C-alpha positions as CSV (number, residue, x, y, z in Angstrom):
1,M,-7.7,4.0,38.8
2,P,-6.9,7.7,39.2
3,Y,-6.9,8.4,35.5
4,R,-9.6,8.3,32.9
5,V,-9.0,8.7,29.1
6,Q,-11.6,9.7,26.5
7,V,-11.3,10.2,22.8
8,V,-13.2,13.2,21.4
9,D,-14.1,12.9,17.7
10,G,-13.3,16.1,15.9
11,R,-14.3,15.0,12.4
12,V,-16.7,17.1,10.4
13,D,-19.7,15.9,8.6
14,P,-20.5,17.4,6.1
15,P,-17.0,18.6,5.1
16,G,-16.5,22.3,5.3
17,T,-18.7,22.9,8.4
18,A,-17.4,23.7,11.9
19,P,-16.6,20.7,14.1
20,T,-19.1,19.8,16.8
21,W,-16.8,17.9,19.1
22,Q,-19.7,15.9,20.5
23,S,-18.7,12.3,20.2
24,R,-16.9,10.9,23.3
25,V,-15.7,7.4,23.9
26,E,-13.8,6.1,26.9
27,L,-10.6,4.3,26.0
28,P,-9.3,1.3,28.1
29,F,-5.6,2.1,28.4
30,V,-2.8,-0.3,29.4
31,S,-0.2,2.6,29.9
32,G,0.4,6.1,28.8
33,S,2.0,9.4,29.3
34,W,1.2,13.1,29.0
35,T,3.1,16.4,29.2
36,R,2.0,20.1,29.4
37,K,4.6,22.8,28.8
38,R,4.4,26.5,29.0
39,N,5.1,28.5,25.8
40,S,5.5,25.5,23.6
41,G,4.0,22.2,22.7
42,A,4.2,18.7,24.3
43,G,2.5,15.4,24.0
44,G,2.7,11.7,24.9
45,Q,1.6,8.2,24.1
46,L,-1.2,5.9,24.9
47,V,-1.4,2.1,24.7
48,V,-4.9,0.8,24.3
49,N,-6.2,-2.7,25.0
50,T,-8.4,-3.4,22.0
51,L,-9.7,-6.6,23.6
52,D,-11.4,-4.7,26.4
53,E,-15.2,-4.8,26.0
54,R,-15.2,-0.9,26.2
55,F,-13.3,-0.7,23.0
56,R,-15.8,-2.7,21.0
57,G,-17.4,-0.7,18.4
58,V,-14.8,2.1,18.5
59,Q,-12.8,0.4,15.6
60,R,-10.5,2.7,13.7
61,L,-12.8,5.8,13.6
62,P,-12.9,7.9,15.8
63,V,-9.3,6.9,16.7
64,W,-7.8,8.6,13.7
65,P,-4.8,10.9,13.1
66,W,-5.5,14.7,13.0
67,Q,-9.2,14.0,13.5
68,S,-9.5,12.7,17.1
69,W,-8.4,14.2,20.4
70,V,-7.2,12.3,23.5
71,V,-8.5,13.8,26.8
72,I,-6.9,12.7,29.9
73,E,-8.7,13.3,33.3
74,W,-7.6,12.8,36.9
75,R,-9.2,12.6,40.3
76,A,-8.1,12.1,43.7
77,S,-9.0,8.8,45.4
78,S,-11.1,10.6,48.0
79,A,-12.9,12.8,45.4
80,A,-15.8,12.3,43.0
81,A,-15.0,15.0,40.4
82,W,-12.8,14.4,37.3
83,H,-10.4,17.2,36.2
84,V,-9.0,17.6,32.7
85,V,-5.2,17.7,32.9
86,Y,-4.3,17.2,29.2
87,A,-5.8,17.1,25.7
88,G,-3.9,16.2,22.6
89,V,-4.6,15.4,19.0
90,I,-3.8,11.9,17.8
91,T,-0.8,12.1,15.4
92,D,-0.2,8.5,14.6
93,A,-1.3,5.0,15.5
94,S,0.4,1.6,15.6
95,Y,-1.4,-1.7,16.0
96,D,0.3,-4.9,17.1
97,W,-1.7,-7.9,15.9
98,A,-0.1,-10.4,18.3
99,S,-0.8,-8.4,21.5
100,K,-3.9,-6.7,20.2
101,Q,-2.6,-3.5,21.6
102,L,-3.0,-0.1,19.8
103,T,-0.3,2.6,20.5
104,L,-1.5,6.1,19.9
105,S,0.9,9.2,19.8
106,H,-0.6,12.5,20.6
107,A,0.4,16.2,20.7
108,D,-1.3,19.2,22.3
109,I,-2.9,22.1,20.5
110,W,0.5,23.9,20.0
111,Q,1.2,21.4,17.2
112,I,-1.7,22.7,15.2
113,F,-0.1,26.2,15.0
114,Q,3.1,24.7,13.7
115,R,1.0,23.8,10.6
116,R,-0.9,27.0,10.1
117,L,-0.1,30.1,8.1
118,V,-0.9,33.6,9.1
119,T,-2.6,35.2,6.2
120,N,-5.8,36.8,5.1
121,D,-5.9,35.0,1.8
122,R,-5.5,31.2,1.5
123,T,-5.6,31.1,-2.3
124,N,-3.1,31.4,-5.1
125,D,-3.0,35.1,-4.4
126,I,-1.4,34.7,-1.0
127,A,1.9,36.1,-2.0
128,T,0.4,39.5,-2.9
129,T,-1.4,40.1,0.4
130,S,-0.5,41.1,3.9
131,V,-2.2,41.3,7.3
132,S,-1.3,43.9,10.0
133,W,-2.2,44.8,13.6
134,S,-1.0,47.7,15.8
135,G,-1.7,49.3,19.1
136,L,-1.9,46.0,20.9
137,S,-0.2,44.3,23.8
138,A,2.0,41.3,23.0
139,G,-0.6,38.9,24.5
140,T,-3.3,40.3,22.3
141,L,-1.1,40.0,19.3
142,V,-0.8,36.3,20.1
143,K,-4.6,36.1,20.3
144,R,-4.8,37.8,16.8
145,I,-2.4,35.2,15.4
146,V,-4.3,32.3,16.8
147,Q,-7.6,33.8,15.6
148,N,-6.2,34.3,12.1
149,S,-4.7,30.8,11.9
150,T,-8.1,29.2,12.9
151,D,-10.1,31.1,10.5
152,G,-10.5,29.4,7.1
153,K,-11.0,32.7,5.1
154,G,-13.2,30.8,2.7
155,S,-11.1,27.7,2.5
156,P,-13.0,24.4,2.3
157,L,-10.6,22.9,4.8
158,V,-11.4,22.6,8.5
159,Y,-9.7,25.4,10.5
160,A,-12.0,26.2,13.4
161,L,-11.0,25.3,16.9
162,P,-13.0,25.8,20.1
163,I,-10.9,28.4,22.0
164,S,-12.0,30.9,24.7
165,Y,-10.0,34.1,24.5
166,P,-9.1,36.8,27.0
167,P,-10.3,40.3,26.4
168,D,-8.1,42.6,24.1
169,A,-5.5,44.8,25.7
170,A,-4.0,47.9,24.2
171,G,-0.3,48.4,23.9
172,S,2.6,49.5,21.7
173,K,3.1,46.3,19.8
174,K,2.5,46.0,16.1
175,L,2.9,43.2,13.5
176,K,2.7,43.1,9.7
177,V,2.8,39.7,8.0
178,Y,3.5,39.6,4.2
179,G,2.0,36.7,2.4
180,Y,5.1,36.0,0.4
181,N,7.0,35.1,3.6
182,F,4.6,32.3,4.3
183,E,4.9,32.8,8.1
184,I,4.0,30.0,10.4
185,A,1.7,30.9,13.4
186,A,3.8,29.1,15.9
187,D,7.0,30.9,14.8
188,L,5.3,34.3,15.2
189,I,4.0,33.4,18.6
190,N,7.4,32.3,19.7
191,D,8.9,35.6,18.5
192,L,6.5,37.5,20.7
193,I,7.1,35.2,23.7
194,E,10.9,35.6,23.4
195,D,10.7,39.4,23.0
196,E,12.3,41.5,25.7
197,D,8.9,41.8,27.6
198,G,7.2,38.8,26.0
199,P,4.2,37.2,27.7
200,D,3.8,33.6,29.0
201,I,1.2,31.7,27.0
202,D,-0.8,28.5,27.9
203,F,-3.7,26.8,26.2
204,R,-5.5,25.1,29.1
205,P,-7.9,22.3,28.1
206,R,-11.3,21.9,29.8
207,W,-14.8,20.7,29.2
208,S,-17.1,23.7,28.2
209,Q,-20.4,24.5,29.7
210,D,-21.9,22.4,26.8
211,N,-19.7,19.5,28.0
212,T,-17.5,19.6,24.9
213,L,-13.8,20.1,24.6
214,E,-12.3,23.6,24.5
215,W,-9.2,25.4,25.4
216,V,-8.6,28.6,27.3
217,L,-5.9,31.0,26.0
218,E,-4.2,32.2,29.1
219,V,-1.7,35.2,29.0
220,N,0.6,35.7,32.0
221,A,-1.9,33.8,34.1
222,N,-1.5,32.0,37.5
223,K,1.5,34.3,38.5
224,S,0.2,34.5,42.0
225,D,0.1,30.6,42.5
226,I,2.9,29.4,44.8
227,W,3.3,25.9,46.2
228,D,5.8,25.2,49.0
229,F,7.9,22.1,49.3
230,D,10.1,21.6,52.3
231,L,12.6,18.9,51.5
232,D,13.7,18.7,55.1
233,V,10.4,17.3,56.1
234,E,9.9,13.6,56.2
235,Q,6.9,12.0,54.6
236,G,6.2,15.0,52.5
237,S,4.8,15.3,49.0
238,V,8.2,15.1,47.3
239,L,9.3,11.7,46.1
240,S,12.6,12.8,44.4
241,M,14.5,15.9,43.1
242,V,17.3,16.5,40.6
243,Y,19.0,19.9,40.4
244,K,20.7,20.7,37.1
245,L,23.0,23.5,36.1
246,D,23.4,23.9,32.3
247,G,25.5,26.3,30.4
248,S,25.5,24.6,27.0
249,D,23.3,27.2,25.3
250,L,24.8,30.3,26.9
251,C,25.1,33.5,24.9
252,T,26.6,36.8,26.2
253,K,26.4,38.8,22.9
254,M,23.4,38.3,20.5
255,Y,23.1,39.7,17.0
256,G,19.6,40.1,15.5
257,A,19.4,40.0,11.7
258,G,16.2,41.6,10.4
259,E,14.8,42.3,6.9
260,G,17.1,42.7,3.9
261,T,19.9,40.8,2.2
262,E,23.7,41.2,2.2
263,R,24.9,44.7,3.3
264,R,21.3,45.9,3.4
265,T,20.4,43.5,6.2
266,L,19.1,45.3,9.3
267,V,21.2,44.4,12.4
268,R,20.9,45.1,16.1
269,Q,23.0,43.6,18.9
270,S,22.6,43.1,22.6
271,D,25.3,42.5,25.3
272,H,25.3,41.1,28.8
273,N,27.1,44.0,30.4
274,D,27.9,42.5,33.7
275,T,29.2,38.9,33.3
276,N,32.2,36.8,34.2
277,Y,31.6,34.3,31.4
278,L,33.7,33.9,28.4
279,A,32.4,35.8,25.4
280,M,29.7,33.5,23.6
281,E,28.2,35.0,20.5
282,D,25.3,33.9,18.4
283,V,22.9,35.2,15.7
284,M,19.1,35.1,15.5
285,K,17.3,35.8,12.2
286,F,14.1,37.8,12.2
287,S,13.8,38.1,8.4
288,S,10.3,39.6,8.5
289,V,11.1,42.4,10.9
290,S,11.6,45.8,9.2
291,E,11.7,48.2,12.1
292,L,14.8,48.8,14.2
293,D,13.1,49.2,17.6
294,Q,11.2,46.0,17.2
295,L,14.4,44.2,16.0
296,Q,16.3,45.6,19.1
297,S,13.6,44.4,21.4
298,M,13.6,40.9,19.9
299,T,17.3,40.7,19.9
300,T,17.5,41.7,23.5
301,G,14.9,39.1,24.4
302,A,16.7,36.4,22.6
303,R,19.9,37.2,24.4
304,F,18.0,37.6,27.8
305,L,16.9,34.0,27.6
306,R,20.4,32.7,27.3
307,D,22.7,35.2,29.1
308,G,23.4,33.0,32.1
309,A,23.6,29.3,33.1
310,I,20.1,27.7,33.4
311,R,19.3,26.3,36.7
312,Q,16.6,23.5,36.4
313,L,15.0,21.6,39.2
314,D,13.0,18.4,38.3
315,M,10.9,17.3,41.1
316,K,8.6,14.2,41.4
317,I,5.6,14.6,43.7
318,R,2.5,12.6,44.7
319,A,-0.5,13.5,42.5
320,D,-2.7,13.4,45.5
321,G,-0.3,15.2,47.8
322,S,-0.2,18.9,48.6
323,P,-0.9,20.5,46.1
324,R,-3.0,18.0,44.2
325,L,-2.6,17.6,40.5
326,N,-5.7,19.5,39.7
327,E,-4.4,22.5,41.6
328,L,-1.2,22.8,39.6
329,S,-1.0,25.4,36.8
330,L,1.5,26.6,34.2
331,G,2.8,30.1,35.2
332,G,2.8,29.4,38.9
333,S,5.8,29.2,41.1
334,L,7.4,26.4,43.2
335,R,9.1,27.5,46.4
336,W,11.5,25.0,47.9
337,K,14.1,24.7,50.7
338,A,16.7,22.0,51.7
339,N,18.5,23.5,54.7
340,N,20.0,20.2,55.7
341,D,21.6,19.4,52.3
342,P,25.5,19.4,52.0
343,W,25.5,21.1,48.5
344,L,22.2,23.0,48.0
345,V,22.1,26.6,49.3
346,S,19.9,26.8,52.3
347,G,16.8,29.0,52.5
348,W,13.7,29.3,50.4
349,H,14.0,29.5,46.6
350,E,11.2,30.4,44.3
351,W,11.3,29.1,40.7
352,E,8.8,29.2,37.8
353,V,6.9,26.0,36.9
354,I,7.4,25.6,33.1
355,E,6.2,22.0,32.6
356,F,4.4,19.1,34.4
357,S,3.8,15.6,33.3
358,G,2.4,12.3,34.4
359,N,2.4,8.6,33.8
360,L,-1.0,6.8,33.7
361,A,0.5,3.8,35.4
362,N,1.3,5.6,38.7
363,E,0.5,8.6,40.9
364,E,3.7,10.4,40.3
365,I,3.8,13.9,38.8
366,T,7.1,15.4,37.5
367,L,7.4,19.2,37.9
368,V,10.0,21.0,35.8
369,T,11.0,24.4,37.1
370,Q,13.7,26.8,35.9
371,E,15.6,29.9,37.1
372,M,18.1,31.8,34.9
373,E,21.1,32.8,36.9
374,G,20.8,36.4,37.9
375,R,17.3,36.7,36.3
376,A,15.7,37.9,39.5
377,A,18.3,40.7,39.9
378,D,17.9,41.6,36.3
379,Q,14.2,42.1,36.6
């Protein structure tokens, strides 16, 4: 079996202390799925056979929602080393008495930041406080948001997560978060990602030097990684490919609404100046943004993501092909060609890998890559 699944117990005893992440139990799975996606969260499901002798003694704990993490590892048939390809917190469980099967749903670490506020005061006084940073790069601002949302600031609840951070980088970005806005960490991170020159973000799971679960915050990483797939070659690594062209979310003129109400609302707009599309308008709200230059940058970034039809290529490859699953990374590029195809444009095309996923029942990996029409020329 190319996959191995373990559950890591993230519970804390006594309450209020930092998690140790030491308890690890292998789970005998029947089937399952996992997905990792750049700049946003993903997840999957796992079906466990509770009759398997390896499951005896596990019982309900440590297989418990928001306390335990599923870690999926893979290795090639000719290799000895296991590689972590996914880690996700268990969000819910469903047990079928007749079949004795337990179905676990799980979501990766991004889901945690959907449920964390950015604040320096987690008490009844939160509305009167603020937190601010300046003179930093966008990637370092993401780092600060994550650090803030994983710091309990005196709260008795468990906030700490084992994350390895990159060094700080100076820049021109600044951010001020008012407590009365109750800003969610994931929303602020997404605003930075979608900014005009926003970073690409990934939380890569791995075993630490202490053999415990941790994540590496990667900013604009793996950009030099390129994998070639020649669809004209028989018996290659590619099992199937679907090319999609989608204009359903297209926007040629974006309005950004910042801080303020009614006529006092700050507004900036951004146009696609060279387009043959019909005019398509939309509005994005950035209610906590009070500076016009920042609002303009965020508005332009929001338009930039949607100012052309999206080209998406979904490719299924062999996990033990070339490259192998453990060699893939979010942020890298897939270069492909199909010169003998009646519809696809010939020549090599380089697209960004934004997602990859697997099914525990087979050796197929699905790569999702995207290219915005005209994006290469714009950059």
